[in-house]
C-alpha positions, 0 to 999 in steps of 0.5 A: 617691274612689269609682267614682261620683266617678271616673265624674263626673270622667270625664263632666265631662272628656268634656263639657268636651272636647265643648264645646271642639270645639263652639266651634271654627270650621272653615275650609277652604282649597281650592286648588292647590300654593300652598294646599298649601304646595309648596316651603315647610316643613310648617306654613308654608303660608298655611292654617296661618299663618292658623290661628295668626293667628286663634288669636292674635286669640282665635278658636278656629279650625281651618283645614284645608288642602285644597290639592292640587298641580297642581289646576285649578278643574275638579279643585277643583269635582269634589272640593269636597264631599269637601274641605269637610266638613259643619260648615265655617263658612268656605271659602276658594277660592284658585283659582291659575293652573293653569287658564291654565297647562294651557290652560284658558280664563278663562271656564271658570275663572270658571264653575268658581269660581262653581259652587264658591261656589254649591255651598258657599253652598247648604250654608250655608258662607260663601265667600271667593274669594281671587284677587288679583294676588300681588305679584312679591316673594312668588314663589319662583325658579320664578315660580309658587310662593310663598315663606314670606313670600308665604304670610304675606302671604296669611294676613295678607290673609285675616285681616280677611276671615275675621274680618269673615265671622264677625261675626254678622248682625242684623236692623234694625227695618226688617228689613234685614240688617246686620253687628253689631260682632264680640265678637272682638278 
């Protein structure tokens, strides 16, 4: 094979790699120690488990773990633009309980969550706020951090929400928006 053939193969490989990246969906999980995976082995935090579940469903997704131990919603708000890069399709906000643990108020926590969501939506990023009461069986001995099973529960709980957020939106003849059936199974 000559230089032209080798160059063409190189271009095809480069083009194929660029197309694979272009099709990948970026999801960023923002939170504190439970998002970061405090106390569980590498790769076992819910963002990593969610990525595995999405790929098992045939969704080419990269889930970035932007959790930071000891963070509060004020800290998350201060770093939200740096933590969620351009090109992100979905941001998951899992605010945790450090605000109240570190003497913050419920009102300020709610205001910080709303400000993060607003800032992300202004950047055309879909936002999922995941802030349920976590069942007690998923907590580790310290009653603050999650077990591997707790992380699996969060990932499984988020999976249908992320899939639903990825469904394309179409206009009806009357101009109203509606979700179209997802081609993702």
